[in-house]
N, CA, C and O of each residue as an XYZ file, in Angstrom:
720
protein
N     -13.541      4.780     10.355
C     -13.719      5.147      8.971
C     -12.801      4.359      8.051
O     -13.110      4.177      6.874
N     -11.662      3.885      8.583
C     -10.697      3.183      7.755
C     -11.289      1.955      7.066
O     -11.088      1.800      5.861
N     -12.015      1.067      7.772
C     -12.570     -0.107      7.070
C     -13.529      0.272      5.948
O     -13.496     -0.356      4.890
N     -14.382      1.275      6.141
C     -15.311      1.649      5.085
C     -14.572      2.266      3.899
O     -14.952      2.036      2.751
N     -13.525      3.044      4.158
C     -12.732      3.605      3.076
C     -12.083      2.476      2.274
O     -12.069      2.511      1.044
N     -11.555      1.490      2.965
C     -10.901      0.376      2.296
C     -11.886     -0.406      1.431
O     -11.552     -0.806      0.316
N     -13.092     -0.625      1.938
C     -14.106     -1.333      1.150
C     -14.456     -0.558     -0.120
O     -14.624     -1.154     -1.184
N     -14.565      0.744     -0.015
C     -14.877      1.569     -1.186
C     -13.746      1.497     -2.207
O     -13.993      1.297     -3.396
N     -12.518      1.658     -1.749
C     -11.377      1.640     -2.661
C     -11.205      0.252     -3.276
O     -10.988      0.132     -4.482
N     -11.300     -0.792     -2.460
C     -11.086     -2.167     -2.952
C     -12.129     -2.576     -3.982
O     -11.844     -3.385     -4.864
N     -13.333     -2.025     -3.880
C     -14.385     -2.386     -4.820
C     -14.806     -1.275     -5.753
O     -15.871     -1.351     -6.365
N     -13.983     -0.237     -5.872
C     -14.348      0.908     -6.704
C     -14.653      0.439     -8.119
O     -13.823     -0.235     -8.730
N     -15.830      0.780     -8.659
C     -16.279      0.179     -9.911
C     -15.695      0.774    -11.196
O     -15.904      0.226    -12.278
N     -14.976      1.873    -11.090
C     -14.400      2.523    -12.268
C     -12.885      2.523    -12.140
O     -12.360      2.249    -11.061
N     -12.172      2.824    -13.220
C     -10.709      2.861    -13.120
C     -10.254      3.815    -12.012
O     -10.745      4.937    -11.884
N      -9.309      3.333    -11.229
C      -8.778      4.112    -10.106
C      -7.290      4.336    -10.352
O      -6.495      3.397    -10.351
N      -6.934      5.602    -10.562
C      -5.561      5.976    -10.903
C      -4.990      6.803     -9.757
O      -5.627      7.738     -9.270
N      -3.776      6.444     -9.333
C      -3.104      7.192     -8.267
C      -1.898      7.915     -8.844
O      -1.192      7.391     -9.705
N      -1.677      9.123     -8.357
C      -0.479      9.901     -8.683
C       0.252     10.127     -7.360
O      -0.276     10.777     -6.458
N       1.455      9.594     -7.248
C       2.211      9.638     -5.998
C       3.333     10.652     -6.127
O       4.183     10.559     -7.012
N       3.314     11.635     -5.211
C       4.350     12.653     -5.197
C       4.680     12.953     -3.750
O       3.778     13.238     -2.963
N       5.936     12.896     -3.383
C       6.337     13.139     -2.006
C       6.577     11.835     -1.281
O       7.083     10.873     -1.858
N       6.207     11.808     -0.003
C       6.426     10.633      0.835
C       5.104      9.939      1.111
O       4.095     10.598      1.361
N       5.103      8.616      1.067
C       3.935      7.826      1.425
C       4.349      6.816      2.478
O       5.240      6.000      2.243
N       3.707      6.865      3.640
C       4.063      5.984      4.747
C       2.822      5.205      5.166
O       1.738      5.777      5.280
N       2.975      3.909      5.395
C       1.847      3.083      5.826
C       0.764      3.050      4.782
O       0.979      2.567      3.671
N      -0.416      3.567      5.133
C      -1.551      3.559      4.215
C      -1.223      4.302      2.924
O      -1.806      4.010      1.880
N      -0.300      5.258      2.981
C       0.131      5.965      1.785
C       0.796      5.049      0.768
O       0.858      5.374     -0.418
N       1.291      3.914      1.226
C       1.863      2.916      0.323
C       0.892      1.759      0.106
O       0.707      1.313     -1.026
N       0.271      1.271      1.174
C      -0.551      0.064      1.051
C      -1.785      0.283      0.186
O      -2.241     -0.648     -0.477
N      -2.327      1.479      0.180
C      -3.533      1.754     -0.606
C      -3.258      1.639     -2.108
O      -4.173      1.392     -2.893
N      -2.007      1.817     -2.498
C      -1.664      1.806     -3.921
C      -1.917      0.452     -4.578
O      -2.197      0.392     -5.775
N      -1.823     -0.613     -3.827
C      -2.057     -1.946     -4.400
C      -3.524     -2.167     -4.744
O      -3.860     -3.149     -5.406
N      -4.398     -1.274     -4.309
C      -5.821     -1.352     -4.653
C      -6.142     -0.532     -5.906
O      -7.263     -0.582     -6.411
N      -5.173      0.211     -6.398
C      -5.388      1.071     -7.565
C      -5.141      0.300     -8.856
O      -4.367     -0.657     -8.882
N      -5.801      0.722     -9.912
C      -5.623      0.081    -11.205
C      -4.323      0.505    -11.870
O      -3.639     -0.316    -12.480
N      -3.983      1.767    -11.758
C      -2.738      2.297    -12.293
C      -2.143      3.248    -11.266
O      -2.856      4.032    -10.640
N      -0.827      3.168    -11.101
C      -0.126      4.057    -10.180
C       1.019      4.718    -10.936
O       1.911      4.046    -11.454
N       0.978      6.037    -10.990
C       2.071      6.820    -11.537
C       2.782      7.461    -10.352
O       2.135      7.914     -9.409
N       4.106      7.498    -10.398
C       4.870      7.977     -9.247
C       5.955      8.934     -9.713
O       6.653      8.673    -10.693
N       6.088     10.040     -9.004
C       7.150     11.007     -9.288
C       8.501     10.368     -9.017
O       8.645      9.582     -8.081
N       9.479     10.702     -9.825
C      10.813     10.114     -9.677
C      11.481     10.491     -8.361
O      12.470      9.872     -7.969
N      10.957     11.487     -7.685
C      11.524     11.925     -6.409
C      10.751     11.391     -5.197
O      11.161     11.614     -4.058
N       9.649     10.697     -5.429
C       8.809     10.209     -4.332
C       9.429      8.971     -3.684
O      10.235      8.266     -4.292
N       9.031      8.727     -2.435
C       9.492      7.535     -1.705
C       8.337      6.987     -0.878
O       7.457      7.723     -0.432
N       8.369      5.661     -0.685
C       7.298      4.970      0.038
C       7.884      4.030      1.083
O       9.023      3.575      0.976
N       7.058      3.751      2.110
C       7.538      2.861      3.170
C       6.371      2.317      3.985
O       5.357      2.989      4.175
N       6.537      1.089      4.460
C       5.586      0.480      5.402
C       6.362      0.167      6.682
O       7.033     -0.862      6.750
N       6.287      1.023      7.687
C       7.130      0.871      8.881
C       6.567     -0.076      9.944
O       6.871      0.069     11.128
N       5.755     -1.033      9.528
C       5.097     -1.899     10.509
C       6.077     -2.656     11.403
O       5.860     -2.702     12.614
N       7.156     -3.259     10.860
C       8.044     -3.995     11.767
C       8.730     -3.088     12.785
O       8.923     -3.485     13.934
N       9.100     -1.877     12.377
C       9.745     -0.953     13.308
C       8.795     -0.512     14.416
O       9.236     -0.080     15.481
N       7.501     -0.621     14.167
C       6.505     -0.236     15.169
C       6.013     -1.433     15.979
O       5.170     -1.289     16.865
N       6.544     -2.610     15.672
C       6.092     -3.816     16.365
C       4.683     -4.201     15.963
O       3.954     -4.798     16.755
N       4.287     -3.864     14.734
C       2.923     -4.111     14.273
C       2.923     -4.982     13.020
O       3.979     -5.369     12.520
N       1.745     -5.278     12.527
C       1.558     -6.099     11.330
C       1.041     -5.216     10.190
O       0.635     -4.079     10.430
N       1.052     -5.722      8.960
C       0.557     -4.945      7.820
C      -0.914     -4.564      7.963
O      -1.611     -5.032      8.864
N      -1.370     -3.697      7.045
C      -2.728     -3.185      7.071
C      -3.284     -3.088      5.660
O      -2.576     -3.315      4.679
N      -4.549     -2.751      5.576
C      -5.246     -2.473      4.312
C      -5.204     -3.644      3.333
O      -5.283     -3.447      2.121
N      -5.081     -4.849      3.856
C      -5.058     -6.033      2.999
C      -3.732     -6.242      2.293
O      -3.631     -7.087      1.404
N      -2.703     -5.477      2.680
C      -1.422     -5.539      1.981
C      -0.724     -6.884      2.125
O       0.140     -7.213      1.312
N      -1.076     -7.667      3.135
C      -0.471     -9.001      3.238
C      -0.925     -9.879      2.075
O      -0.267    -10.871      1.765
N      -2.029     -9.534      1.432
C      -2.463    -10.204      0.208
C      -2.127     -9.373     -1.032
O      -1.520     -9.881     -1.975
N      -2.519     -8.099     -1.030
C      -2.403     -7.299     -2.259
C      -0.961     -7.091     -2.701
O      -0.688     -7.058     -3.901
N      -0.031     -6.950     -1.757
C       1.363     -6.763     -2.154
C       1.897     -8.026     -2.825
O       2.546     -7.944     -3.867
N       1.632     -9.186     -2.242
C       2.101    -10.434     -2.860
C       1.440    -10.623     -4.219
O       2.082    -11.080     -5.165
N       0.167    -10.275     -4.319
C      -0.564    -10.389     -5.569
C       0.003     -9.450     -6.627
O       0.139     -9.831     -7.790
N       0.328     -8.247     -6.233
C       0.799     -7.222     -7.171
C       2.288     -7.345     -7.472
O       2.700     -7.179     -8.620
N       3.103     -7.634     -6.451
C       4.559     -7.567     -6.605
C       5.247     -8.921     -6.628
O       6.426     -9.008     -6.970
N       4.535     -9.971     -6.271
C       5.184    -11.265     -6.088
C       5.559    -11.435     -4.624
O       5.723    -10.463     -3.888
N       5.690    -12.683     -4.225
C       5.912    -13.011     -2.814
C       7.181    -12.375     -2.255
O       7.142    -11.753     -1.194
N       8.302    -12.521     -2.954
C       9.570    -12.069     -2.379
C       9.639    -10.551     -2.239
O      10.108    -10.040     -1.223
N       9.180     -9.841     -3.244
C       9.187     -8.376     -3.144
C       8.259     -7.924     -2.024
O       8.606     -7.035     -1.246
N       7.073     -8.538     -1.941
C       6.127     -8.185     -0.875
C       6.718     -8.486      0.494
O       6.604     -7.684      1.421
N       7.348     -9.644      0.610
C       7.967    -10.004      1.895
C       9.031     -8.983      2.273
O       9.104     -8.563      3.428
N       9.852     -8.582      1.317
C      10.905     -7.614      1.625
C      10.317     -6.267      2.028
O      10.761     -5.661      3.004
N       9.331     -5.802      1.288
C       8.713     -4.512      1.604
C       8.094     -4.547      3.004
O       8.326     -3.649      3.814
N       7.307     -5.589      3.280
C       6.571     -5.645      4.551
C       7.446     -6.027      5.736
O       7.159     -5.625      6.864
N       8.505     -6.793      5.506
C       9.352     -7.239      6.621
C      10.537     -6.317      6.890
O      11.080     -6.326      7.995
N      10.946     -5.527      5.908
C      12.077     -4.616      6.124
C      11.622     -3.269      6.667
O      12.272     -2.691      7.538
N      10.504     -2.772      6.149
C      10.014     -1.458      6.577
C      10.878     -0.304      6.103
O      10.741      0.809      6.612
N      11.758     -0.535      5.150
C      12.647      0.543      4.707
C      11.980      1.404      3.631
O      10.910      1.068      3.123
N      12.623      2.503      3.301
C      12.143      3.391      2.244
C      12.430      2.784      0.879
O      13.469      2.154      0.678
N      11.493      2.977     -0.072
C      11.662      2.531     -1.454
C      11.466      3.722     -2.378
O      10.517      4.493     -2.232
N      12.383      3.858     -3.334
C      12.254      4.961     -4.282
C      11.374      4.534     -5.456
O      10.949      3.382     -5.541
N      11.113      5.464     -6.345
C      10.192      5.233     -7.456
C      10.664      4.111     -8.378
O       9.856      3.291     -8.815
N      11.945      4.065     -8.674
C      12.459      3.019     -9.570
C      12.319      1.635     -8.939
O      12.018      0.665     -9.636
N      12.532      1.536     -7.636
C      12.346      0.252     -6.948
C      10.879     -0.160     -6.976
O      10.567     -1.330     -7.198
N       9.986      0.786     -6.755
C       8.546      0.488     -6.776
C       8.103      0.061     -8.173
O       7.245     -0.810     -8.318
N       8.686      0.673     -9.191
C       8.394      0.285    -10.570
C       8.895     -1.136    -10.843
O       8.171     -1.954    -11.410
N      10.117     -1.420    -10.443
C      10.699     -2.747    -10.677
C       9.918     -3.841     -9.954
O       9.819     -4.963    -10.451
N       9.362     -3.521     -8.784
C       8.590     -4.504     -8.025
C       7.175     -4.679     -8.556
O       6.513     -5.666     -8.234
N       6.702     -3.733     -9.366
C       5.357     -3.836     -9.916
C       4.287     -3.115     -9.127
O       3.107     -3.217     -9.463
N       4.665     -2.386     -8.084
C       3.671     -1.604     -7.338
C       3.258     -0.384     -8.144
O       2.128      0.092     -8.037
N       4.179      0.115     -8.948
C       3.980      1.326     -9.736
C       4.000      0.951    -11.213
O       4.802      0.124    -11.646
N       3.107      1.572    -11.979
C       3.016      1.322    -13.413
C       3.990      2.189    -14.203
O       4.584      1.735    -15.181
N       4.151      3.462    -13.766
C       4.984      4.394    -14.522
C       5.623      5.410    -13.582
O       4.987      5.896    -12.647
N       6.892      5.724    -13.844
C       7.604      6.767    -13.102
C       7.715      7.987    -14.015
O       8.057      7.870    -15.192
N       7.422      9.152    -13.452
C       7.432     10.413    -14.203
C       8.300     11.432    -13.476
O       8.524     11.331    -12.270
N       8.777     12.404    -14.222
C       9.434     13.547    -13.581
C       8.386     14.223    -12.693
O       7.222     14.338    -13.076
N       8.797     14.658    -11.535
C       7.855     15.242    -10.570
C       7.039     16.378    -11.180
O       5.845     16.499    -10.905
N       7.672     17.208    -12.002
C       6.950     18.345    -12.587
C       6.019     17.937    -13.732
O       5.260     18.766    -14.233
N       6.071     16.684    -14.145
C       5.199     16.175    -15.205
C       4.135     15.203    -14.696
O       3.265     14.783    -15.460
N       4.196     14.845    -13.424
C       3.309     13.819    -12.866
C       1.830     14.153    -13.062
O       1.058     13.314    -13.527
N       1.447     15.348    -12.718
C       0.035     15.731    -12.830
C      -0.439     15.671    -14.288
O      -1.516     15.147    -14.572
N       0.356     16.202    -15.196
C      -0.021     16.187    -16.614
C      -0.097     14.768    -17.163
O      -1.040     14.432    -17.879
N       0.882     13.935    -16.836
C       0.882     12.564    -17.348
C      -0.278     11.760    -16.775
O      -0.874     10.945    -17.479
N      -0.602     11.980    -15.508
C      -1.733     11.283    -14.898
C      -3.036     11.719    -15.560
O      -3.891     10.885    -15.855
N      -3.189     13.013    -15.792
C      -4.393     13.523    -16.458
C      -4.505     12.976    -17.879
O      -5.605     12.695    -18.355
N      -3.374     12.828    -18.548
C      -3.363     12.281    -19.905
C      -3.859     10.823    -19.914
O      -4.661     10.444    -20.768
N      -3.384     10.024    -18.976
C      -3.809      8.622    -18.877
C      -5.301      8.556    -18.536
O      -6.042      7.756    -19.107
N      -5.728      9.404    -17.601
C      -7.145      9.425    -17.223
C      -8.016      9.829    -18.410
O      -9.082      9.249    -18.616
N      -7.581     10.808    -19.189
C      -8.343     11.253    -20.360
C      -8.414     10.148    -21.409
O      -9.440      9.968    -22.065
N      -7.327      9.419    -21.561
C      -7.308      8.307    -22.513
C      -8.366      7.270    -22.146
O      -9.090      6.784    -23.015
N      -8.454      6.933    -20.870
C      -9.464      5.975    -20.426
C     -10.862      6.565    -20.504
O     -11.806      5.889    -20.911
N     -10.993      7.828    -20.114
C     -12.308      8.475    -20.096
C     -12.906      8.612    -21.494
O     -14.114      8.809    -21.629
N     -12.093      8.511    -22.515
C     -12.603      8.583    -23.889
C     -13.358      7.312    -24.276
O     -14.061      7.291    -25.286
N     -13.214      6.261    -23.482
C     -13.912      4.995    -23.743
C     -15.286      5.014    -23.079
O     -15.507      5.768    -22.131
N     -16.210      4.187    -23.571
C     -17.546      4.172    -22.961
C     -17.507      3.635    -21.523
O     -16.912      2.593    -21.248
N     -18.152      4.370    -20.623
C     -18.146      4.009    -19.208
C     -18.684      2.596    -18.966
O     -18.108      1.874    -18.152
N     -19.766      2.164    -19.637
C     -20.236      0.791    -19.380
C     -19.162     -0.269    -19.662
O     -19.087     -1.276    -18.958
N     -18.348     -0.048    -20.672
C     -17.264     -0.982    -20.976
C     -16.208     -0.970    -19.878
O     -15.721     -2.021    -19.462
N     -15.858      0.225    -19.413
C     -14.867      0.337    -18.336
C     -15.374     -0.327    -17.066
O     -14.637     -1.060    -16.405
N     -16.627     -0.072    -16.727
C     -17.214     -0.637    -15.510
C     -17.300     -2.161    -15.611
O     -16.996     -2.863    -14.647
N     -17.713     -2.676    -16.773
C     -17.806     -4.130    -16.955
C     -16.424     -4.771    -16.845
O     -16.269     -5.816    -16.213
N     -15.434     -4.151    -17.453
C     -14.070     -4.687    -17.380
C     -13.565     -4.683    -15.948
O     -12.990     -5.667    -15.484
N     -13.779     -3.574    -15.246
C     -13.331     -3.485    -13.854
C     -14.055     -4.522    -13.001
O     -13.434     -5.163    -12.154
N     -15.356     -4.695    -13.212
C     -16.116     -5.691    -12.453
C     -15.550     -7.093    -12.685
O     -15.391     -7.865    -11.740
N     -15.247     -7.417    -13.939
C     -14.673     -8.724    -14.247
C     -13.323     -8.911    -13.561
O     -13.022     -9.991    -13.052
N     -12.529     -7.877    -13.550
C     -11.235     -7.965    -12.869
C     -11.423     -8.151    -11.364
O     -10.734     -8.964    -10.747
N     -12.356     -7.397    -10.772
C     -12.612     -7.525     -9.335
C     -13.208     -8.890     -8.992
O     -12.931     -9.444     -7.928
N     -14.025     -9.425     -9.894
C     -14.655    -10.720     -9.645
C     -13.663    -11.880     -9.666
O     -14.027    -13.013     -9.354
N     -12.426    -11.605    -10.029
C     -11.397    -12.648     -9.991
C     -11.068    -13.051     -8.561
O     -10.366    -14.036     -8.335
N     -11.575    -12.291     -7.598
C     -11.345    -12.591     -6.184
C     -10.447    -11.605     -5.482
O     -10.264    -11.692     -4.268
N      -9.885    -10.675     -6.214
C      -8.943     -9.731     -5.612
C      -9.569     -8.950     -4.455
O      -8.982     -8.863     -3.376
N     -10.759     -8.381     -4.674
C     -11.416     -7.590     -3.627
C     -11.698     -8.445     -2.407
O     -11.363     -8.056     -1.288
N     -12.313     -9.612     -2.609
C     -12.659    -10.481     -1.482
C     -11.415    -10.938     -0.728
O     -11.402    -10.961      0.503
N     -10.371    -11.300     -1.468
C      -9.125    -11.734     -0.820
C      -8.462    -10.594     -0.056
O      -7.920    -10.801      1.029
N      -8.505     -9.393     -0.623
C      -7.906     -8.239      0.052
C      -8.663     -7.906      1.334
O      -8.048     -7.614      2.359
N      -9.987     -7.948      1.282
C     -10.771     -7.641      2.485
C     -10.631     -8.739      3.540
O     -10.616     -8.447      4.736
N     -10.528     -9.997      3.109
C     -10.292    -11.092      4.070
C      -8.920    -10.919      4.721
O      -8.771    -11.133      5.925
N      -7.916    -10.531      3.928
C      -6.584    -10.271      4.483
C      -6.645     -9.125      5.477
O      -6.007     -9.179      6.528
N      -7.409     -8.087      5.154
C      -7.546     -6.956      6.067
C      -8.148     -7.395      7.396
O      -7.698     -6.950      8.452
N      -9.151     -8.253      7.361
C      -9.751     -8.748      8.621
C      -8.713     -9.515      9.448
O      -8.667     -9.369     10.669
N      -7.892    -10.320      8.796
C      -6.832    -11.043      9.515
C      -5.802    -10.064     10.078
O      -5.312    -10.246     11.192
N      -5.481     -9.034      9.313
C      -4.522     -8.029      9.773
C      -5.048     -7.269     10.987
O      -4.290     -6.967     11.908
N      -6.341     -6.961     10.990
C      -6.947     -6.272     12.134
C      -6.804     -7.130     13.394
O      -6.509     -6.613     14.472
N      -7.012     -8.426     13.254
C      -6.872     -9.334     14.406
C      -5.418     -9.361     14.885
O      -5.162     -9.324     16.088
N      -4.473     -9.423     13.955
C      -3.057     -9.417     14.330
C      -2.681     -8.088     14.979
O      -1.954     -8.053     15.972
N      -3.179     -7.009     14.411
C      -2.916     -5.673     14.950
C      -3.419     -5.577     16.391
O      -2.735     -5.029     17.255
N      -4.617     -6.109     16.647
C      -5.190     -6.070     17.999
C      -4.300     -6.803     19.001
O      -4.210     -6.401     20.161
N      -3.650     -7.862     18.563
C      -2.736     -8.598     19.447
C      -1.434     -7.838     19.677
O      -0.842     -7.923     20.753
N      -0.991     -7.102     18.670
C       0.323     -6.459     18.728
C       0.306     -5.060     19.324
O       1.300     -4.638     19.913
N      -0.795     -4.331     19.187
C      -0.851     -2.960     19.696
C      -0.751     -2.993     21.221
O      -1.513     -3.691     21.889
N       0.180     -2.246     21.748
C       0.390     -2.214     23.195
C       1.226     -3.367     23.721
O       1.556     -3.395     24.907
N       1.575     -4.318     22.866
C       2.447     -5.417     23.279
C       3.855     -4.865     23.498
O       4.128     -3.727     23.115
N       4.751     -5.638     24.103
C       6.075     -5.104     24.436
C       6.836     -4.463     23.276
O       7.433     -3.402     23.457
N       6.833     -5.066     22.110
C       7.589     -4.484     20.992
C       6.984     -3.154     20.557
O       7.715     -2.199     20.295
N       5.670     -3.083     20.478
C       5.007     -1.841     20.101
C       5.238     -0.774     21.173
O       5.487      0.386     20.847
N       5.157     -1.154     22.429
C       5.394     -0.196     23.521
C       6.813      0.358     23.461
O       7.022      1.554     23.663
N       7.788     -0.507     23.186
C       9.179     -0.044     23.054
C       9.319      0.893     21.869
O      10.016      1.902     21.971
N       8.676      0.589     20.741
C       8.752      1.450     19.564
C       8.173      2.829     19.865
O       8.762      3.840     19.484
N       7.040      2.881     20.536
C       6.410      4.151     20.878
C       7.282      4.929     21.866
O       7.487      6.132     21.701
N       7.796      4.241     22.896
C       8.660      4.907     23.878
C       9.911      5.464     23.197
O      10.335      6.581     23.492
N      10.496      4.690     22.291
C      11.689      5.158     21.588
C      11.374      6.389     20.747
O      12.170      7.327     20.693
N      10.220      6.390     20.093
C       9.819      7.548     19.300
C       9.694      8.778     20.199
O      10.208      9.846     19.866
N       9.020      8.631     21.323
C       8.825      9.749     22.255
C      10.169     10.240     22.794
O      10.385     11.442     22.941
N      11.082      9.283     23.092
C      12.399      9.625     23.629
C      13.396     10.045     22.553
O      14.541     10.383     22.855
N      12.949     10.023     21.289
C      13.812     10.390     20.154
C      15.081      9.526     20.108
O      16.197     10.035     20.004
N      14.875      8.205     20.190
C      15.978      7.255     20.122
C      15.553      6.065     19.271
O      14.369      5.899     18.977
N      16.500      5.252     18.882
C      16.181      4.023     18.166
C      15.616      3.010     19.155
O      16.083      2.930     20.292
N      14.624      2.242     18.741
C      14.103      1.216     19.649
C      15.129      0.108     19.871
O      15.933     -0.194     18.989
N      15.091     -0.484     21.042
C      15.982     -1.604     21.369
C      15.099     -2.804     21.707
O      14.699     -3.000     22.854
N      14.809     -3.600     20.680
C      13.958     -4.762     20.872
C      14.675     -5.914     21.555
O      14.040     -6.872     21.994
N      15.996     -5.824     21.646
C      16.762     -6.902     22.290
C      16.530     -6.944     23.792
O      16.776     -7.972     24.422
N      16.067     -5.864     24.369
C      15.815     -5.808     25.817
C      14.494     -6.465     26.213
O      14.199     -6.599     27.400
N      13.707     -6.871     25.234
C      12.381     -7.428     25.519
C      12.488     -8.941     25.605
O      12.920     -9.601     24.660
N      12.090     -9.480     26.745
C      12.118    -10.938     26.937
C      11.220    -11.629     25.937
O      10.105    -11.184     25.666
N      11.719    -12.719     25.393
C      10.919    -13.535     24.493
C      10.929    -13.100     23.041
O      10.277    -13.730     22.209
N      11.650    -12.042     22.715
C      11.686    -11.611     21.302
C      12.922    -12.096     20.621
O      13.118    -11.829     19.435
């Protein structure tokens, strides 16, 4: 179901607004680069733990993050796998606006109402023009490359060590793996 969900989100024909509250891990962060506007609670945090799992990025994020945040920010997010707070996500360009957690729902609804007051054909035409810039096609092509990389990495020594460490409730030790 994941590929079909990604195709729908990547090509969604109307404005797509996300409200982020709490923790977002993996797809909870990568999907945001497909949204038109992202509002995030000041207490929320996001992370892509792919390197800690011995895996590669997903959901086209190897393209969409660089496109949205710039190469260096995307590289840091995808290669570090650490937690990022709302202000960091705003500074990197993944998030459009940071709100107090208790105001997030109201502020998101306000932005949605502002857009909804415009004629839908205009919104759809604008979104289509933006998507036709190549973003959707590039994101889906990146996703196909990521799936191939994921297939090579899943069950490989680094991924196996990460899973074993998780089960054993310990930090993974990638230094014990030959060739890494």
